[in-house]
PDB file of N, CA, C, O and CB in Angstrom:
ATOM      1  N   GLY A   1     -47.044 -27.262  16.300  1.00  0.00           N
ATOM      2  CA  GLY A   1     -45.795 -26.790  16.829  1.00  0.00           C
ATOM      3  C   GLY A   1     -44.670 -27.770  16.534  1.00  0.00           C
ATOM      4  O   GLY A   1     -44.883 -28.835  15.954  1.00  0.00           O
ATOM      5  N   VAL A   2     -43.490 -27.390  16.940  1.00  0.00           N
ATOM      6  CA  VAL A   2     -42.292 -28.183  16.683  1.00  0.00           C
ATOM      7  C   VAL A   2     -42.370 -29.533  17.385  1.00  0.00           C
ATOM      8  O   VAL A   2     -41.993 -30.550  16.804  1.00  0.00           O
ATOM      9  CB  VAL A   2     -41.043 -27.426  17.137  1.00  0.00           C
ATOM     10  N   GLY A   3     -42.849 -29.558  18.616  1.00  0.00           N
ATOM     11  CA  GLY A   3     -42.945 -30.816  19.360  1.00  0.00           C
ATOM     12  C   GLY A   3     -43.871 -31.811  18.686  1.00  0.00           C
ATOM     13  O   GLY A   3     -43.550 -32.994  18.569  1.00  0.00           O
ATOM     14  N   ALA A   4     -45.029 -31.321  18.242  1.00  0.00           N
ATOM     15  CA  ALA A   4     -45.991 -32.193  17.553  1.00  0.00           C
ATOM     16  C   ALA A   4     -45.416 -32.683  16.226  1.00  0.00           C
ATOM     17  O   ALA A   4     -45.660 -33.821  15.825  1.00  0.00           O
ATOM     18  CB  ALA A   4     -47.327 -31.449  17.313  1.00  0.00           C
ATOM     19  N   ALA A   5     -44.661 -31.834  15.550  1.00  0.00           N
ATOM     20  CA  ALA A   5     -44.055 -32.241  14.277  1.00  0.00           C
ATOM     21  C   ALA A   5     -43.031 -33.347  14.507  1.00  0.00           C
ATOM     22  O   ALA A   5     -43.000 -34.332  13.770  1.00  0.00           O
ATOM     23  CB  ALA A   5     -43.389 -31.034  13.578  1.00  0.00           C
ATOM     24  N   ARG A   6     -42.203 -33.185  15.521  1.00  0.00           N
ATOM     25  CA  ARG A   6     -41.192 -34.211  15.817  1.00  0.00           C
ATOM     26  C   ARG A   6     -41.839 -35.538  16.210  1.00  0.00           C
ATOM     27  O   ARG A   6     -41.338 -36.610  15.871  1.00  0.00           O
ATOM     28  CB  ARG A   6     -40.263 -33.734  16.941  1.00  0.00           C
ATOM     29  N   ALA A   7     -42.958 -35.449  16.931  1.00  0.00           N
ATOM     30  CA  ALA A   7     -43.648 -36.658  17.393  1.00  0.00           C
ATOM     31  C   ALA A   7     -44.566 -37.260  16.323  1.00  0.00           C
ATOM     32  O   ALA A   7     -45.103 -38.352  16.510  1.00  0.00           O
ATOM     33  CB  ALA A   7     -44.459 -36.342  18.639  1.00  0.00           C
ATOM     34  N   GLY A   8     -44.743 -36.555  15.214  1.00  0.00           N
ATOM     35  CA  GLY A   8     -45.631 -37.037  14.155  1.00  0.00           C
ATOM     36  C   GLY A   8     -47.093 -36.912  14.522  1.00  0.00           C
ATOM     37  O   GLY A   8     -47.924 -37.697  14.065  1.00  0.00           O
ATOM     38  N   ASN A   9     -47.413 -35.920  15.352  1.00  0.00           N
ATOM     39  CA  ASN A   9     -48.792 -35.732  15.821  1.00  0.00           C
ATOM     40  C   ASN A   9     -49.470 -34.495  15.245  1.00  0.00           C
ATOM     41  O   ASN A   9     -50.401 -33.963  15.851  1.00  0.00           O
ATOM     42  CB  ASN A   9     -48.808 -35.647  17.318  1.00  0.00           C
ATOM     43  N   LEU A  10     -49.022 -34.036  14.099  1.00  0.00           N
ATOM     44  CA  LEU A  10     -49.638 -32.865  13.486  1.00  0.00           C
ATOM     45  C   LEU A  10     -51.056 -33.181  13.014  1.00  0.00           C
ATOM     46  O   LEU A  10     -51.412 -34.337  12.786  1.00  0.00           O
ATOM     47  CB  LEU A  10     -48.786 -32.366  12.312  1.00  0.00           C
ATOM     48  N   THR A  11     -51.847 -32.131  12.874  1.00  0.00           N
ATOM     49  CA  THR A  11     -53.170 -32.253  12.275  1.00  0.00           C
ATOM     50  C   THR A  11     -53.147 -31.495  10.963  1.00  0.00           C
ATOM     51  O   THR A  11     -52.721 -30.341  10.915  1.00  0.00           O
ATOM     52  CB  THR A  11     -54.291 -31.714  13.226  1.00  0.00           C
ATOM     53  N   PHE A  12     -53.604 -32.139   9.899  1.00  0.00           N
ATOM     54  CA  PHE A  12     -53.696 -31.500   8.591  1.00  0.00           C
ATOM     55  C   PHE A  12     -55.157 -31.337   8.230  1.00  0.00           C
ATOM     56  O   PHE A  12     -55.911 -32.310   8.214  1.00  0.00           O
ATOM     57  CB  PHE A  12     -52.947 -32.320   7.508  1.00  0.00           C
ATOM     58  N   MET A  13     -55.559 -30.111   7.940  1.00  0.00           N
ATOM     59  CA  MET A  13     -56.894 -29.809   7.444  1.00  0.00           C
ATOM     60  C   MET A  13     -56.718 -29.477   5.971  1.00  0.00           C
ATOM     61  O   MET A  13     -56.125 -28.455   5.623  1.00  0.00           O
ATOM     62  CB  MET A  13     -57.585 -28.620   8.248  1.00  0.00           C
ATOM     63  N   VAL A  14     -57.234 -30.341   5.108  1.00  0.00           N
ATOM     64  CA  VAL A  14     -56.890 -30.301   3.696  1.00  0.00           C
ATOM     65  C   VAL A  14     -58.108 -29.979   2.838  1.00  0.00           C
ATOM     66  O   VAL A  14     -59.186 -30.544   3.020  1.00  0.00           O
ATOM     67  CB  VAL A  14     -56.282 -31.628   3.264  1.00  0.00           C
ATOM     68  N   GLY A  15     -57.911 -29.060   1.904  1.00  0.00           N
ATOM     69  CA  GLY A  15     -58.924 -28.767   0.908  1.00  0.00           C
ATOM     70  C   GLY A  15     -58.386 -29.097  -0.470  1.00  0.00           C
ATOM     71  O   GLY A  15     -57.177 -29.044  -0.700  1.00  0.00           O
ATOM     72  N   GLY A  16     -59.267 -29.433  -1.374  1.00  0.00           N
ATOM     73  CA  GLY A  16     -58.842 -29.730  -2.737  1.00  0.00           C
ATOM     74  C   GLY A  16     -59.731 -30.792  -3.348  1.00  0.00           C
ATOM     75  O   GLY A  16     -60.771 -31.153  -2.798  1.00  0.00           O
ATOM     76  N   VAL A  17     -59.306 -31.275  -4.477  1.00  0.00           N
ATOM     77  CA  VAL A  17     -60.030 -32.334  -5.178  1.00  0.00           C
ATOM     78  C   VAL A  17     -59.911 -33.617  -4.345  1.00  0.00           C
ATOM     79  O   VAL A  17     -58.812 -33.997  -3.941  1.00  0.00           O
ATOM     80  CB  VAL A  17     -59.468 -32.545  -6.641  1.00  0.00           C
ATOM     81  N   GLU A  18     -61.036 -34.275  -4.093  1.00  0.00           N
ATOM     82  CA  GLU A  18     -61.030 -35.426  -3.185  1.00  0.00           C
ATOM     83  C   GLU A  18     -60.112 -36.549  -3.648  1.00  0.00           C
ATOM     84  O   GLU A  18     -59.471 -37.194  -2.819  1.00  0.00           O
ATOM     85  CB  GLU A  18     -62.427 -35.959  -3.030  1.00  0.00           C
ATOM     86  N   GLN A  19     -60.035 -36.799  -4.955  1.00  0.00           N
ATOM     87  CA  GLN A  19     -59.154 -37.849  -5.458  1.00  0.00           C
ATOM     88  C   GLN A  19     -57.684 -37.508  -5.177  1.00  0.00           C
ATOM     89  O   GLN A  19     -56.888 -38.395  -4.868  1.00  0.00           O
ATOM     90  CB  GLN A  19     -59.377 -38.054  -6.971  1.00  0.00           C
ATOM     91  N   GLU A  20     -57.331 -36.234  -5.284  1.00  0.00           N
ATOM     92  CA  GLU A  20     -55.962 -35.807  -4.988  1.00  0.00           C
ATOM     93  C   GLU A  20     -55.680 -35.908  -3.497  1.00  0.00           C
ATOM     94  O   GLU A  20     -54.573 -36.262  -3.091  1.00  0.00           O
ATOM     95  CB  GLU A  20     -55.724 -34.371  -5.476  1.00  0.00           C
ATOM     96  N   PHE A  21     -56.687 -35.595  -2.679  1.00  0.00           N
ATOM     97  CA  PHE A  21     -56.538 -35.761  -1.238  1.00  0.00           C
ATOM     98  C   PHE A  21     -56.262 -37.216  -0.897  1.00  0.00           C
ATOM     99  O   PHE A  21     -55.367 -37.520  -0.108  1.00  0.00           O
ATOM    100  CB  PHE A  21     -57.792 -35.271  -0.504  1.00  0.00           C
ATOM    101  N   ASP A  22     -57.040 -38.121  -1.502  1.00  0.00           N
ATOM    102  CA  ASP A  22     -56.851 -39.548  -1.248  1.00  0.00           C
ATOM    103  C   ASP A  22     -55.432 -39.985  -1.604  1.00  0.00           C
ATOM    104  O   ASP A  22     -54.846 -40.811  -0.904  1.00  0.00           O
ATOM    105  CB  ASP A  22     -57.873 -40.371  -2.042  1.00  0.00           C
ATOM    106  N   ALA A  23     -54.882 -39.446  -2.672  1.00  0.00           N
ATOM    107  CA  ALA A  23     -53.524 -39.788  -3.093  1.00  0.00           C
ATOM    108  C   ALA A  23     -52.476 -39.233  -2.122  1.00  0.00           C
ATOM    109  O   ALA A  23     -51.454 -39.877  -1.883  1.00  0.00           O
ATOM    110  CB  ALA A  23     -53.261 -39.257  -4.505  1.00  0.00           C
ATOM    111  N   ALA A  24     -52.722 -38.050  -1.564  1.00  0.00           N
ATOM    112  CA  ALA A  24     -51.758 -37.401  -0.674  1.00  0.00           C
ATOM    113  C   ALA A  24     -51.890 -37.861   0.778  1.00  0.00           C
ATOM    114  O   ALA A  24     -50.958 -37.695   1.566  1.00  0.00           O
ATOM    115  CB  ALA A  24     -51.926 -35.900  -0.744  1.00  0.00           C
ATOM    116  N   LYS A  25     -53.026 -38.430   1.134  1.00  0.00           N
ATOM    117  CA  LYS A  25     -53.288 -38.781   2.526  1.00  0.00           C
ATOM    118  C   LYS A  25     -52.228 -39.715   3.106  1.00  0.00           C
ATOM    119  O   LYS A  25     -51.826 -39.559   4.259  1.00  0.00           O
ATOM    120  CB  LYS A  25     -54.651 -39.424   2.645  1.00  0.00           C
ATOM    121  N   GLU A  26     -51.779 -40.675   2.319  1.00  0.00           N
ATOM    122  CA  GLU A  26     -50.769 -41.616   2.810  1.00  0.00           C
ATOM    123  C   GLU A  26     -49.493 -40.890   3.234  1.00  0.00           C
ATOM    124  O   GLU A  26     -48.907 -41.217   4.266  1.00  0.00           O
ATOM    125  CB  GLU A  26     -50.444 -42.658   1.732  1.00  0.00           C
ATOM    126  N   LEU A  27     -49.067 -39.918   2.454  1.00  0.00           N
ATOM    127  CA  LEU A  27     -47.878 -39.140   2.814  1.00  0.00           C
ATOM    128  C   LEU A  27     -48.128 -38.273   4.038  1.00  0.00           C
ATOM    129  O   LEU A  27     -47.265 -38.160   4.907  1.00  0.00           O
ATOM    130  CB  LEU A  27     -47.439 -38.267   1.642  1.00  0.00           C
ATOM    131  N   LEU A  28     -49.301 -37.664   4.110  1.00  0.00           N
ATOM    132  CA  LEU A  28     -49.611 -36.786   5.242  1.00  0.00           C
ATOM    133  C   LEU A  28     -49.679 -37.560   6.555  1.00  0.00           C
ATOM    134  O   LEU A  28     -49.299 -37.035   7.602  1.00  0.00           O
ATOM    135  CB  LEU A  28     -50.933 -36.062   5.000  1.00  0.00           C
ATOM    136  N   THR A  29     -50.159 -38.804   6.511  1.00  0.00           N
ATOM    137  CA  THR A  29     -50.234 -39.600   7.736  1.00  0.00           C
ATOM    138  C   THR A  29     -48.850 -39.989   8.259  1.00  0.00           C
ATOM    139  O   THR A  29     -48.727 -40.403   9.411  1.00  0.00           O
ATOM    140  CB  THR A  29     -51.060 -40.853   7.489  1.00  0.00           C
ATOM    141  N   CYS A  30     -47.816 -39.864   7.441  1.00  0.00           N
ATOM    142  CA  CYS A  30     -46.449 -40.078   7.923  1.00  0.00           C
ATOM    143  C   CYS A  30     -45.994 -38.935   8.822  1.00  0.00           C
ATOM    144  O   CYS A  30     -45.113 -39.113   9.664  1.00  0.00           O
ATOM    145  CB  CYS A  30     -45.486 -40.229   6.743  1.00  0.00           C
ATOM    146  N   MET A  31     -46.591 -37.771   8.645  1.00  0.00           N
ATOM    147  CA  MET A  31     -46.203 -36.587   9.413  1.00  0.00           C
ATOM    148  C   MET A  31     -47.204 -36.209  10.492  1.00  0.00           C
ATOM    149  O   MET A  31     -46.868 -35.475  11.421  1.00  0.00           O
ATOM    150  CB  MET A  31     -46.017 -35.426   8.491  1.00  0.00           C
ATOM    151  N   GLY A  32     -48.423 -36.701  10.379  1.00  0.00           N
ATOM    152  CA  GLY A  32     -49.443 -36.294  11.327  1.00  0.00           C
ATOM    153  C   GLY A  32     -50.402 -37.414  11.660  1.00  0.00           C
ATOM    154  O   GLY A  32     -50.590 -38.352  10.884  1.00  0.00           O
ATOM    155  N   SER A  33     -51.003 -37.299  12.825  1.00  0.00           N
ATOM    156  CA  SER A  33     -51.932 -38.337  13.268  1.00  0.00           C
ATOM    157  C   SER A  33     -53.372 -38.040  12.858  1.00  0.00           C
ATOM    158  O   SER A  33     -54.214 -38.938  12.868  1.00  0.00           O
ATOM    159  CB  SER A  33     -51.852 -38.493  14.774  1.00  0.00           C
ATOM    160  N   ASN A  34     -53.661 -36.800  12.499  1.00  0.00           N
ATOM    161  CA  ASN A  34     -55.009 -36.407  12.078  1.00  0.00           C
ATOM    162  C   ASN A  34     -54.939 -35.757  10.707  1.00  0.00           C
ATOM    163  O   ASN A  34     -54.299 -34.719  10.539  1.00  0.00           O
ATOM    164  CB  ASN A  34     -55.658 -35.441  13.108  1.00  0.00           C
ATOM    165  N   VAL A  35     -55.594 -36.364   9.726  1.00  0.00           N
ATOM    166  CA  VAL A  35     -55.663 -35.814   8.375  1.00  0.00           C
ATOM    167  C   VAL A  35     -57.141 -35.719   8.032  1.00  0.00           C
ATOM    168  O   VAL A  35     -57.827 -36.731   7.892  1.00  0.00           O
ATOM    169  CB  VAL A  35     -54.869 -36.703   7.324  1.00  0.00           C
ATOM    170  N   ILE A  36     -57.618 -34.490   7.901  1.00  0.00           N
ATOM    171  CA  ILE A  36     -59.048 -34.241   7.747  1.00  0.00           C
ATOM    172  C   ILE A  36     -59.316 -33.590   6.397  1.00  0.00           C
ATOM    173  O   ILE A  36     -58.736 -32.555   6.071  1.00  0.00           O
ATOM    174  CB  ILE A  36     -59.578 -33.351   8.892  1.00  0.00           C
ATOM    175  N   TYR A  37     -60.197 -34.204   5.617  1.00  0.00           N
ATOM    176  CA  TYR A  37     -60.607 -33.618   4.342  1.00  0.00           C
ATOM    177  C   TYR A  37     -61.732 -32.623   4.613  1.00  0.00           C
ATOM    178  O   TYR A  37     -62.754 -32.978   5.201  1.00  0.00           O
ATOM    179  CB  TYR A  37     -61.063 -34.724   3.324  1.00  0.00           C
ATOM    180  N   CYS A  38     -61.541 -31.370   4.181  1.00  0.00           N
ATOM    181  CA  CYS A  38     -62.495 -30.300   4.480  1.00  0.00           C
ATOM    182  C   CYS A  38     -63.362 -29.895   3.295  1.00  0.00           C
ATOM    183  O   CYS A  38     -64.328 -29.155   3.479  1.00  0.00           O
ATOM    184  CB  CYS A  38     -61.758 -29.101   4.976  1.00  0.00           C
ATOM    185  N   GLY A  39     -63.052 -30.349   2.100  1.00  0.00           N
ATOM    186  CA  GLY A  39     -63.847 -29.985   0.934  1.00  0.00           C
ATOM    187  C   GLY A  39     -62.991 -29.373  -0.156  1.00  0.00           C
ATOM    188  O   GLY A  39     -61.820 -29.721  -0.314  1.00  0.00           O
ATOM    189  N   GLU A  40     -63.576 -28.472  -0.895  1.00  0.00           N
ATOM    190  CA  GLU A  40     -62.901 -27.897  -2.061  1.00  0.00           C
ATOM    191  C   GLU A  40     -61.696 -27.049  -1.665  1.00  0.00           C
ATOM    192  O   GLU A  40     -61.452 -26.804  -0.484  1.00  0.00           O
ATOM    193  CB  GLU A  40     -63.877 -27.054  -2.866  1.00  0.00           C
ATOM    194  N   VAL A  41     -60.950 -26.609  -2.670  1.00  0.00           N
ATOM    195  CA  VAL A  41     -59.741 -25.807  -2.461  1.00  0.00           C
ATOM    196  C   VAL A  41     -60.057 -24.604  -1.578  1.00  0.00           C
ATOM    197  O   VAL A  41     -61.025 -23.883  -1.816  1.00  0.00           O
ATOM    198  CB  VAL A  41     -59.150 -25.341  -3.815  1.00  0.00           C
ATOM    199  N   GLY A  42     -59.234 -24.400  -0.561  1.00  0.00           N
ATOM    200  CA  GLY A  42     -59.377 -23.259   0.343  1.00  0.00           C
ATOM    201  C   GLY A  42     -60.102 -23.587   1.643  1.00  0.00           C
ATOM    202  O   GLY A  42     -59.961 -22.853   2.622  1.00  0.00           O
ATOM    203  N   THR A  43     -60.873 -24.669   1.676  1.00  0.00           N
ATOM    204  CA  THR A  43     -61.627 -24.978   2.887  1.00  0.00           C
ATOM    205  C   THR A  43     -60.736 -25.478   4.023  1.00  0.00           C
ATOM    206  O   THR A  43     -61.054 -25.256   5.191  1.00  0.00           O
ATOM    207  CB  THR A  43     -62.685 -26.010   2.580  1.00  0.00           C
ATOM    208  N   GLY A  44     -59.646 -26.138   3.708  1.00  0.00           N
ATOM    209  CA  GLY A  44     -58.705 -26.558   4.753  1.00  0.00           C
ATOM    210  C   GLY A  44     -58.078 -25.352   5.421  1.00  0.00           C
ATOM    211  O   GLY A  44     -57.929 -25.313   6.643  1.00  0.00           O
ATOM    212  N   GLN A  45     -57.714 -24.372   4.616  1.00  0.00           N
ATOM    213  CA  GLN A  45     -57.129 -23.147   5.150  1.00  0.00           C
ATOM    214  C   GLN A  45     -58.150 -22.381   5.991  1.00  0.00           C
ATOM    215  O   GLN A  45     -57.802 -21.827   7.033  1.00  0.00           O
ATOM    216  CB  GLN A  45     -56.607 -22.261   4.009  1.00  0.00           C
ATOM    217  N   ALA A  46     -59.393 -22.347   5.550  1.00  0.00           N
ATOM    218  CA  ALA A  46     -60.447 -21.680   6.319  1.00  0.00           C
ATOM    219  C   ALA A  46     -60.666 -22.380   7.654  1.00  0.00           C
ATOM    220  O   ALA A  46     -60.861 -21.719   8.675  1.00  0.00           O
ATOM    221  CB  ALA A  46     -61.761 -21.645   5.518  1.00  0.00           C
ATOM    222  N   ALA A  47     -60.636 -23.711   7.658  1.00  0.00           N
ATOM    223  CA  ALA A  47     -60.805 -24.462   8.898  1.00  0.00           C
ATOM    224  C   ALA A  47     -59.665 -24.172   9.865  1.00  0.00           C
ATOM    225  O   ALA A  47     -59.894 -24.037  11.067  1.00  0.00           O
ATOM    226  CB  ALA A  47     -60.884 -25.965   8.610  1.00  0.00           C
ATOM    227  N   LYS A  48     -58.439 -24.074   9.355  1.00  0.00           N
ATOM    228  CA  LYS A  48     -57.294 -23.771  10.212  1.00  0.00           C
ATOM    229  C   LYS A  48     -57.404 -22.367  10.788  1.00  0.00           C
ATOM    230  O   LYS A  48     -57.097 -22.158  11.962  1.00  0.00           O
ATOM    231  CB  LYS A  48     -55.985 -23.919   9.430  1.00  0.00           C
ATOM    232  N   ILE A  49     -57.831 -21.413   9.995  1.00  0.00           N
ATOM    233  CA  ILE A  49     -58.007 -20.040  10.488  1.00  0.00           C
ATOM    234  C   ILE A  49     -59.043 -20.014  11.607  1.00  0.00           C
ATOM    235  O   ILE A  49     -58.839 -19.354  12.626  1.00  0.00           O
ATOM    236  CB  ILE A  49     -58.435 -19.092   9.337  1.00  0.00           C
ATOM    237  N   CYS A  50     -60.149 -20.725  11.423  1.00  0.00           N
ATOM    238  CA  CYS A  50     -61.186 -20.789  12.465  1.00  0.00           C
ATOM    239  C   CYS A  50     -60.631 -21.417  13.735  1.00  0.00           C
ATOM    240  O   CYS A  50     -60.887 -20.927  14.835  1.00  0.00           O
ATOM    241  CB  CYS A  50     -62.409 -21.591  11.969  1.00  0.00           C
ATOM    242  N   ASN A  51     -59.873 -22.497  13.589  1.00  0.00           N
ATOM    243  CA  ASN A  51     -59.269 -23.162  14.743  1.00  0.00           C
ATOM    244  C   ASN A  51     -58.306 -22.227  15.470  1.00  0.00           C
ATOM    245  O   ASN A  51     -58.320 -22.163  16.699  1.00  0.00           O
ATOM    246  CB  ASN A  51     -58.536 -24.437  14.302  1.00  0.00           C
ATOM    247  N   ASN A  52     -57.473 -21.506  14.729  1.00  0.00           N
ATOM    248  CA  ASN A  52     -56.535 -20.565  15.336  1.00  0.00           C
ATOM    249  C   ASN A  52     -57.270 -19.422  16.033  1.00  0.00           C
ATOM    250  O   ASN A  52     -56.846 -18.977  17.100  1.00  0.00           O
ATOM    251  CB  ASN A  52     -55.582 -20.006  14.277  1.00  0.00           C
ATOM    252  N   MET A  53     -58.359 -18.947  15.448  1.00  0.00           N
ATOM    253  CA  MET A  53     -59.127 -17.876  16.070  1.00  0.00           C
ATOM    254  C   MET A  53     -59.732 -18.348  17.388  1.00  0.00           C
ATOM    255  O   MET A  53     -59.716 -17.612  18.375  1.00  0.00           O
ATOM    256  CB  MET A  53     -60.230 -17.384  15.123  1.00  0.00           C
ATOM    257  N   LEU A  54     -60.263 -19.561  17.411  1.00  0.00           N
ATOM    258  CA  LEU A  54     -60.826 -20.111  18.635  1.00  0.00           C
ATOM    259  C   LEU A  54     -59.760 -20.255  19.713  1.00  0.00           C
ATOM    260  O   LEU A  54     -60.017 -19.953  20.878  1.00  0.00           O
ATOM    261  CB  LEU A  54     -61.480 -21.459  18.358  1.00  0.00           C
ATOM    262  N   LEU A  55     -58.574 -20.710  19.343  1.00  0.00           N
ATOM    263  CA  LEU A  55     -57.476 -20.818  20.291  1.00  0.00           C
ATOM    264  C   LEU A  55     -57.088 -19.445  20.834  1.00  0.00           C
ATOM    265  O   LEU A  55     -56.854 -19.293  22.034  1.00  0.00           O
ATOM    266  CB  LEU A  55     -56.267 -21.489  19.632  1.00  0.00           C
ATOM    267  N   ALA A  56     -57.021 -18.449  19.959  1.00  0.00           N
ATOM    268  CA  ALA A  56     -56.671 -17.088  20.397  1.00  0.00           C
ATOM    269  C   ALA A  56     -57.708 -16.549  21.371  1.00  0.00           C
ATOM    270  O   ALA A  56     -57.350 -15.934  22.374  1.00  0.00           O
ATOM    271  CB  ALA A  56     -56.547 -16.143  19.186  1.00  0.00           C
ATOM    272  N   ILE A  57     -58.982 -16.770  21.091  1.00  0.00           N
ATOM    273  CA  ILE A  57     -60.051 -16.308  21.994  1.00  0.00           C
ATOM    274  C   ILE A  57     -59.901 -16.964  23.361  1.00  0.00           C
ATOM    275  O   ILE A  57     -60.061 -16.306  24.389  1.00  0.00           O
ATOM    276  CB  ILE A  57     -61.452 -16.621  21.399  1.00  0.00           C
ATOM    277  N   SER A  58     -59.596 -18.248  23.377  1.00  0.00           N
ATOM    278  CA  SER A  58     -59.396 -18.962  24.635  1.00  0.00           C
ATOM    279  C   SER A  58     -58.206 -18.399  25.410  1.00  0.00           C
ATOM    280  O   SER A  58     -58.276 -18.223  26.626  1.00  0.00           O
ATOM    281  CB  SER A  58     -59.190 -20.455  24.370  1.00  0.00           C
ATOM    282  N   MET A  59     -57.122 -18.119  24.700  1.00  0.00           N
ATOM    283  CA  MET A  59     -55.933 -17.568  25.351  1.00  0.00           C
ATOM    284  C   MET A  59     -56.188 -16.168  25.898  1.00  0.00           C
ATOM    285  O   MET A  59     -55.712 -15.830  26.982  1.00  0.00           O
ATOM    286  CB  MET A  59     -54.763 -17.536  24.372  1.00  0.00           C
ATOM    287  N   ILE A  60     -56.933 -15.356  25.161  1.00  0.00           N
ATOM    288  CA  ILE A  60     -57.276 -14.008  25.630  1.00  0.00           C
ATOM    289  C   ILE A  60     -58.129 -14.099  26.895  1.00  0.00           C
ATOM    290  O   ILE A  60     -57.904 -13.357  27.851  1.00  0.00           O
ATOM    291  CB  ILE A  60     -58.028 -13.212  24.524  1.00  0.00           C
ATOM    292  N   GLY A  61     -59.111 -15.011  26.901  1.00  0.00           N
ATOM    293  CA  GLY A  61     -59.951 -15.193  28.085  1.00  0.00           C
ATOM    294  C   GLY A  61     -59.141 -15.615  29.297  1.00  0.00           C
ATOM    295  O   GLY A  61     -59.376 -15.122  30.401  1.00  0.00           O
ATOM    296  N   THR A  62     -58.190 -16.521  29.108  1.00  0.00           N
ATOM    297  CA  THR A  62     -57.333 -16.963  30.204  1.00  0.00           C
ATOM    298  C   THR A  62     -56.488 -15.812  30.726  1.00  0.00           C
ATOM    299  O   THR A  62     -56.352 -15.636  31.937  1.00  0.00           O
ATOM    300  CB  THR A  62     -56.433 -18.115  29.751  1.00  0.00           C
ATOM    301  N   ALA A  63     -55.922 -15.030  29.818  1.00  0.00           N
ATOM    302  CA  ALA A  63     -55.102 -13.892  30.228  1.00  0.00           C
ATOM    303  C   ALA A  63     -55.933 -12.863  30.991  1.00  0.00           C
ATOM    304  O   ALA A  63     -55.468 -12.320  31.993  1.00  0.00           O
ATOM    305  CB  ALA A  63     -54.448 -13.238  29.007  1.00  0.00           C
ATOM    306  N   GLU A  64     -57.148 -12.588  30.535  1.00  0.00           N
ATOM    307  CA  GLU A  64     -58.022 -11.633  31.227  1.00  0.00           C
ATOM    308  C   GLU A  64     -58.385 -12.139  32.620  1.00  0.00           C
ATOM    309  O   GLU A  64     -58.405 -11.365  33.577  1.00  0.00           O
ATOM    310  CB  GLU A  64     -59.300 -11.379  30.408  1.00  0.00           C
ATOM    311  N   ALA A  65     -58.672 -13.436  32.736  1.00  0.00           N
ATOM    312  CA  ALA A  65     -59.001 -14.003  34.044  1.00  0.00           C
ATOM    313  C   ALA A  65     -57.797 -13.922  34.998  1.00  0.00           C
ATOM    314  O   ALA A  65     -57.966 -13.618  36.179  1.00  0.00           O
ATOM    315  CB  ALA A  65     -59.460 -15.469  33.888  1.00  0.00           C
ATOM    316  N   MET A  66     -56.610 -14.188  34.501  1.00  0.00           N
ATOM    317  CA  MET A  66     -55.409 -14.067  35.334  1.00  0.00           C
ATOM    318  C   MET A  66     -55.185 -12.628  35.775  1.00  0.00           C
ATOM    319  O   MET A  66     -54.842 -12.366  36.928  1.00  0.00           O
ATOM    320  CB  MET A  66     -54.180 -14.577  34.576  1.00  0.00           C
ATOM    321  N   ASN A  67     -55.382 -11.700  34.846  1.00  0.00           N
ATOM    322  CA  ASN A  67     -55.230 -10.281  35.163  1.00  0.00           C
ATOM    323  C   ASN A  67     -56.227  -9.854  36.238  1.00  0.00           C
ATOM    324  O   ASN A  67     -55.872  -9.140  37.176  1.00  0.00           O
ATOM    325  CB  ASN A  67     -55.416  -9.426  33.900  1.00  0.00           C
ATOM    326  N   LEU A  68     -57.465 -10.294  36.095  1.00  0.00           N
ATOM    327  CA  LEU A  68     -58.491  -9.966  37.079  1.00  0.00           C
ATOM    328  C   LEU A  68     -58.132 -10.566  38.432  1.00  0.00           C
ATOM    329  O   LEU A  68     -58.289  -9.907  39.460  1.00  0.00           O
ATOM    330  CB  LEU A  68     -59.870 -10.468  36.616  1.00  0.00           C
ATOM    331  N   GLY A  69     -57.660 -11.790  38.444  1.00  0.00           N
ATOM    332  CA  GLY A  69     -57.268 -12.440  39.697  1.00  0.00           C
ATOM    333  C   GLY A  69     -56.116 -11.731  40.380  1.00  0.00           C
ATOM    334  O   GLY A  69     -56.095 -11.628  41.607  1.00  0.00           O
ATOM    335  N   ILE A  70     -55.168 -11.248  39.619  1.00  0.00           N
ATOM    336  CA  ILE A  70     -54.011 -10.533  40.181  1.00  0.00           C
ATOM    337  C   ILE A  70     -54.454  -9.212  40.801  1.00  0.00           C
ATOM    338  O   ILE A  70     -53.956  -8.818  41.856  1.00  0.00           O
ATOM    339  CB  ILE A  70     -52.939 -10.277  39.088  1.00  0.00           C
ATOM    340  N   ARG A  71     -55.390  -8.530  40.147  1.00  0.00           N
ATOM    341  CA  ARG A  71     -55.851  -7.247  40.651  1.00  0.00           C
ATOM    342  C   ARG A  71     -56.709  -7.440  41.873  1.00  0.00           C
ATOM    343  O   ARG A  71     -57.195  -6.466  42.447  1.00  0.00           O
ATOM    344  CB  ARG A  71     -56.618  -6.488  39.584  1.00  0.00           C
TER     345      ARG A  71
END
């Protein structure tokens, strides 16, 4: 989010050639506190999608519990 970006606390999940990741890591650490190498091209994006799906499931569960409590 915007707050994490301003604070330099972003997490980067990166896929690609490992040597290129090593070269880019120094720049990424200027913007984020967590830089994770995930493997070949596309794996960083897959990891982010999985993370977002898990967050969405958690948010849906919280909303359902609140709805049940209100009823």
